[in-house]
Each structure stands twice: as C-alpha cells, then as structure tokens.
C-alpha positions as CSV (number, residue, x, y, z in Angstrom):
1,M,126.3,139.9,89.2
2,A,124.1,141.2,91.9
3,S,124.1,144.9,92.7
4,K,127.4,145.9,94.4
5,V,126.3,149.2,95.9
6,P,123.6,150.1,98.6
7,E,120.3,151.8,98.1
8,V,120.5,155.6,98.6
9,T,118.6,156.3,101.8
10,A,119.0,158.8,104.6
11,L,121.1,156.3,106.5
12,F,123.4,156.0,103.5
13,W,124.1,159.7,103.6
14,I,124.7,159.7,107.3
15,V,127.2,156.9,107.1
16,K,128.9,158.5,104.1
17,I,129.5,161.8,105.9
18,L,130.8,159.9,108.9
19,T,133.3,158.0,106.7
20,T,134.6,161.2,105.2
21,G,135.3,162.6,108.7
22,A,137.0,159.3,109.8
23,G,139.1,159.2,106.7
24,E,140.3,162.8,107.2
25,T,141.3,162.5,110.8
26,G,142.5,158.9,110.4
27,S,144.8,159.9,107.6
28,D,146.2,162.8,109.7
29,F,146.7,160.5,112.7
30,L,148.6,157.9,110.7
31,V,150.9,160.5,109.1
32,T,151.5,162.7,112.2
33,H,151.5,160.2,115.0
34,V,153.1,157.1,113.3
35,N,155.4,158.1,110.5
36,P,154.6,159.9,107.2
37,V,156.1,157.1,105.0
38,L,154.8,154.3,107.1
39,G,151.4,156.0,107.5
40,V,150.9,156.4,103.7
41,A,152.1,152.8,103.1
42,T,149.7,151.5,105.8
43,G,146.9,153.5,104.2
44,F,147.7,152.1,100.8
45,V,147.9,148.5,102.0
46,L,144.5,148.7,103.8
47,F,143.0,150.4,100.7
48,A,144.3,147.6,98.5
49,V,142.9,145.0,100.9
50,A,139.5,146.7,101.0
51,M,139.3,146.9,97.3
52,T,140.2,143.3,96.9
53,L,137.5,142.2,99.3
54,Q,134.9,144.5,97.6
55,F,135.7,143.2,94.1
56,R,135.6,139.6,95.2
57,A,132.2,140.0,96.7
58,R,129.4,139.0,94.4
59,R,126.8,141.3,95.9
60,Y,126.5,144.3,98.2
61,I,127.7,143.3,101.7
62,P,127.4,146.3,104.1
63,A,130.5,145.5,106.2
64,I,132.8,145.0,103.1
65,Y,131.4,148.0,101.2
66,W,131.7,150.5,104.0
67,F,135.1,149.2,104.9
68,A,136.1,150.0,101.3
69,V,134.6,153.5,101.6
70,V,136.5,154.2,104.8
71,M,139.8,153.1,103.3
72,V,139.1,155.1,100.1
73,S,138.4,158.1,102.4
74,V,141.8,157.6,104.1
75,F,143.8,157.0,100.9
76,G,142.0,159.8,99.1
77,T,142.9,162.2,101.8
78,M,146.5,161.0,101.6
79,C,146.6,161.6,97.9
80,A,145.5,165.2,98.3
81,D,147.8,165.8,101.3
82,V,150.9,164.3,99.7
83,L,150.5,166.8,96.8
84,H,150.2,169.7,99.2
85,V,152.5,168.7,102.0
86,G,155.0,166.5,100.2
87,L,155.2,168.3,96.8
88,D,154.2,171.7,97.9
89,V,151.3,171.9,95.4
90,P,148.8,174.7,96.5
91,Y,145.2,173.6,97.1
92,A,144.2,176.2,94.6
93,V,146.0,174.0,92.0
94,S,145.3,170.5,93.3
95,A,141.5,171.1,93.8
96,P,140.9,172.0,90.1
97,A,143.3,169.2,89.0
98,F,141.2,166.6,90.9
99,A,138.1,168.2,89.4
100,V,139.5,167.5,86.0
101,I,140.4,164.0,86.9
102,L,136.8,163.4,88.2
103,A,135.4,164.8,85.0
104,A,137.6,162.6,82.9
105,V,136.5,159.5,84.9
106,F,132.8,160.5,84.3
107,F,133.5,161.1,80.6
108,F,135.1,157.6,80.0
109,W,132.5,155.9,82.3
110,R,129.6,157.5,80.4
111,G,131.2,156.8,77.0
112,S,131.9,153.2,77.9
113,E,128.7,152.2,79.7
114,G,126.2,154.7,78.5
115,T,125.1,155.7,82.1
116,L,126.5,157.0,85.4
117,S,123.8,155.5,87.4
118,I,124.8,153.7,90.6
119,H,121.9,151.3,90.1
120,S,123.8,149.8,87.1
121,I,126.9,148.6,89.1
122,T,126.4,145.0,88.1
123,T,129.6,144.3,86.1
124,S,133.3,144.4,87.1
125,R,134.0,147.2,84.6
126,R,131.2,149.4,85.9
127,E,132.4,148.7,89.5
128,T,135.9,149.8,88.5
129,F,134.6,153.1,87.1
130,Y,132.5,153.5,90.2
131,W,135.4,153.2,92.7
132,A,137.6,155.3,90.5
133,T,134.9,158.0,90.7
134,V,134.6,157.6,94.5
135,L,138.4,157.9,95.0
136,A,138.4,161.0,92.8
137,T,135.6,162.6,94.8
138,F,137.4,162.0,98.1
139,A,140.6,163.6,96.8
140,L,138.7,166.5,95.3
141,G,136.6,167.0,98.5
142,T,139.7,166.9,100.7
143,A,141.6,169.5,98.6
144,T,138.4,171.7,98.3
145,G,137.7,171.6,102.1
146,D,141.3,172.5,102.9
147,L,141.2,175.2,100.3
148,T,138.3,177.0,101.9
149,A,139.5,176.3,105.5
150,T,143.2,177.3,105.1
151,T,143.8,179.1,101.9
152,F,140.6,181.2,102.1
153,H,141.0,181.4,105.9
154,L,137.4,180.4,106.6
155,G,138.4,177.9,109.3
156,Y,137.2,174.3,109.5
157,L,133.9,175.1,111.3
158,T,132.9,177.8,108.9
159,S,133.9,175.6,105.9
160,G,131.7,172.8,107.3
161,I,128.7,175.1,107.6
162,V,129.3,176.5,104.1
163,F,129.4,173.1,102.5
164,T,126.3,172.0,104.5
165,I,124.5,174.9,102.8
166,V,126.0,173.9,99.4
167,I,124.6,170.4,99.7
168,C,121.1,171.8,99.8
169,I,121.5,172.8,96.1
170,P,121.3,169.3,94.7
171,A,118.5,168.4,97.2
172,I,116.4,171.4,96.1
173,G,117.3,171.0,92.5
174,Y,116.1,167.3,92.6
175,A,113.0,168.2,94.5
176,A,112.2,170.9,92.0
177,R,112.9,168.5,89.1
178,R,115.7,170.8,87.8
179,F,118.3,168.1,88.5
180,G,118.2,164.6,87.3
181,P,118.8,161.8,89.9
182,I,122.3,161.1,88.6
183,L,123.4,164.7,88.6
184,A,121.9,165.3,92.1
185,F,123.5,162.2,93.5
186,W,127.0,162.8,92.4
187,F,126.8,166.5,93.2
188,A,125.8,165.6,96.8
189,Y,128.3,162.8,96.9
190,V,131.2,165.2,96.2
191,V,130.0,167.8,98.7
192,T,129.7,165.2,101.6
193,R,133.5,164.9,101.6
194,P,134.3,168.5,102.7
195,I,131.3,168.5,105.0
196,G,132.5,165.5,107.0
197,A,136.2,166.4,106.8
198,S,135.7,170.0,107.8
199,F,133.7,169.1,111.0
200,A,136.1,166.3,111.9
201,D,139.1,168.5,111.5
202,W,137.4,171.2,113.6
203,M,136.9,168.6,116.4
204,G,140.4,167.2,116.1
205,V,142.8,170.1,115.5
206,S,144.3,172.3,118.1
207,R,142.7,175.5,119.5
208,A,145.5,177.5,117.8
209,R,143.9,176.3,114.5
210,S,140.4,177.2,115.8
211,G,139.6,173.6,116.6
212,L,138.3,171.8,119.7
213,D,141.6,170.1,120.3
214,L,140.0,166.7,120.9
215,G,142.8,165.0,119.0
216,T,142.7,163.2,115.6
217,G,143.1,159.8,117.3
218,P,140.1,160.0,119.6
219,V,137.9,161.7,116.9
220,T,138.7,158.9,114.4
221,L,138.0,156.2,117.0
222,A,134.7,157.8,118.0
223,L,133.6,158.1,114.3
224,L,134.6,154.5,113.6
225,V,132.6,153.2,116.5
226,V,129.5,155.1,115.3
227,I,130.1,153.9,111.7
228,G,130.4,150.3,113.0
229,V,127.1,150.5,114.8
230,L,125.3,151.9,111.8
231,V,126.8,149.4,109.5
232,L,125.6,146.7,111.8
233,V,122.1,148.2,111.5
234,L,122.5,148.2,107.7
235,S,123.6,144.5,107.8
236,V,120.6,143.5,109.7
237,Q,118.3,145.4,107.3
238,A,120.1,143.8,104.3
239,G,119.6,140.3,105.9
240,R,115.9,141.0,106.2
241,D,115.6,142.2,102.5
242,P,114.5,139.3,100.3
243,H,115.8,141.2,97.2
244,A,119.3,142.0,98.7
245,S,121.1,139.4,96.6
246,Q,119.1,139.8,93.4
247,S,120.6,141.4,90.3
248,V,119.6,144.9,89.5
249,P,119.1,145.7,85.8
250,A,121.0,148.6,84.3
251,V,119.0,151.8,84.0
252,P,119.1,154.2,81.2
253,S,121.2,157.3,81.4
254,N,119.6,160.5,82.7
C-alpha cells in the first residue's frame, strides 16, 4: 500500500488548523441551527462516509484525506460536546478522560506496530490506529479548549493565544533536539485543535460570550472555502510529485 498520509509541511499545519476551526463551528451550527439529534446523526453519517472513502483509497489523495480530517473534526467535537451538554460531564472530567483514551491508543499502536511514525501508515491496521488517534486528539482538543475558555473563564480569544504559545514548545524542543520527531509531531497535532477551535469560536459566538458574533454558519463556510482552495493547491502539488503514489517504507520508532 502506498503512503496514506501527507508530508508534514507548513501548508499541512495551516490546513490542519483551519479544519479544527471548521469542525468546531460546523458542529455547533448543525446542533444549534438544525436539530441536536439530526445534527449529530448527520455528522456521524458524513464521518462514516469520509472514513469509507479514505480506507478504500490506495494512496494519499488530498481531497479525500482532508475531507476525512474535516469530518473527524466535526464528529470529534460532537463527541466532546455530547458528554458535556447532553450528559452534563464537566470539561474538567472529560478532558482528562480523552487524554487517557489517547494514551491508550498510543500504547496499543506502539505495542502492535513498534512505531508511532506517520511515515509508516502503509497498512490497513496502522491506518486504523492513525485515525483512532486523530479522532481522540480532536475530542481531547475540543474539551481542553472549552475547559480553558469557559471553565477557567479565559475566553475564546485568550485561549487561542495561550495555545498558540503552547504549540511553540514542540517546535522549540524539536529544533533544540530535545524532542524526537514523533513526540514533537503528536504534541503539536493535539494543540492545533484548541488553537483553531478557540479562534473559530471567538469569531462565531455572540458578543455576550466575548465573540465577534459573525455566526457559526458564515465562519464555517468561510473556513471551508479557504480549506477547499488550499486542498486544490495540495492536489496540484501531489499531481506534480512523481513519488506521490509510491510506497513509503516503515521507519523505526523514535
């Protein structure tokens, strides 16, 4: 099987952060402007469709991959919000719980495959572990971002700024050779979620909640348009890459 995930570049991180924002406001829009039950059901169906397309693909296809990421973002947000809104579980409880789930996925992935490297996603089992990890990071990031913004009363803008500072830790650690590439990548990957979600919430929520009151629908649409343009750029780049469809060998653990 050819590699099923993209190379980690600056554009990768930009699109990743945009998808986290679109997932946050998109989930809120479906639940509040459509119907909570119908909204969650729609999110799950689209998530299932996206995963089916991704697993059936034999190599990394930008449009399919990033559609999957967006839908994981939406559904991951719903998982965290259902616990808090529907079951009244405090974010102070759900955030650590999702952290434990993420740690468990990493544990079993590492024990089964011997590596957590994204450059080794060349088998169906490894891809399953990969997407389970991605879903857990989105749920964790959602709960953590809401924890700082609402429970700790920092507000969405301040939370976004705080997590933007936090994401510098893995960047500095990797540059200083204190963090290995795998640790730095997954550390940053988790933090991108509350960054994008916090800024998107800040733009979408009402002024009474210290937001810009642009509306979750318009913010989601704007983010999706930008994501679509960038994914088109990635698709053109992938089409020009002669190695895009070649298999990538597994790398040793770090």
